[in-house]
LUMROVO-74627 format. One record per residue (C-alpha): residue in three letters; x, y, z. Coordinates in steps of 0.25 Angstrom, whole numbers, plus 2048, in hexadecimal, padded with zeros to 3 digits. Layout:
N
r/xx/yy/zz
ALA/X/Y/Z $
...
END
This chain:
71
r/xx/yy/zz
ILE/60B/4B1/88A $
CYS/609/4B6/895 $
LYS/61A/4B4/89D $
THR/615/4B2/8A8 $
GLY/60E/4A5/8A8 $
GLU/616/496/8AC $
THR/613/48C/8A3 $
GLN/60F/47C/8A6 $
PRO/60D/470/89C $
GLY/600/471/894 $
ILE/5FB/46D/887 $
ALA/5F6/475/87C $
THR/5F0/476/86E $
MET/5FA/47D/862 $
THR/5F4/482/856 $
LEU/5FC/484/84A $
GLY/5F8/48A/83F $
ARG/601/48C/832 $
ASP/5FC/48E/822 $
GLY/5EE/48E/825 $
ALA/5F1/47F/82E $
THR/5EC/480/83B $
VAL/5EF/474/846 $
VAL/5ED/472/853 $
ILE/5F4/469/85D $
LYS/5EF/465/86B $
GLY/5F6/461/877 $
VAL/602/467/876 $
ALA/60C/467/882 $
ALA/610/474/885 $
ARG/612/47D/890 $
LEU/605/486/896 $
CYS/605/494/89C $
LYS/5FD/492/8A8 $
ASN/5FC/4A2/8A9 $
CYS/5F7/4A4/899 $
GLY/5F4/498/894 $
GLU/602/498/888 $
GLU/605/48D/882 $
TYR/615/489/881 $
VAL/617/47F/876 $
GLY/625/477/878 $
GLU/631/47A/86B $
SER/630/46B/867 $
VAL/621/46A/869 $
THR/61F/475/861 $
ALA/628/470/855 $
ARG/620/464/852 $
ARG/611/46C/852 $
LEU/617/475/848 $
LYS/61D/469/83F $
THR/60F/462/842 $
ALA/608/470/83E $
SER/611/471/831 $
GLU/60D/460/82D $
ALA/5FF/465/82E $
VAL/601/472/825 $
ARG/609/469/81A $
ALA/5FE/45F/81A $
GLY/5F0/46A/817 $
VAL/5EE/467/824 $
GLN/5E3/475/829 $
VAL/5DD/471/837 $
ASP/5E7/465/83F $
VAL/5E4/464/84C $
ARG/5EC/459/856 $
THR/5EF/454/863 $
TYR/5FF/457/867 $
ALA/607/448/868 $
ALA/613/44B/86D $
ALA/61F/445/864 $
END
């Protein structure tokens, strides 16, 4: 994290790994640093995506790629 850039609204891809499973979620609303490209995802969005990943692990999924759908 560069600590010198400003953030702007953008779209990110989240990759979550747990217990041998990998969940990729594309099109996640985020704030992007204009200087270094670091992605900042809001707390409520992160909580929902972690729930999605946990459900995939429980279902025995090894790799899952999804497009983000806002609730």
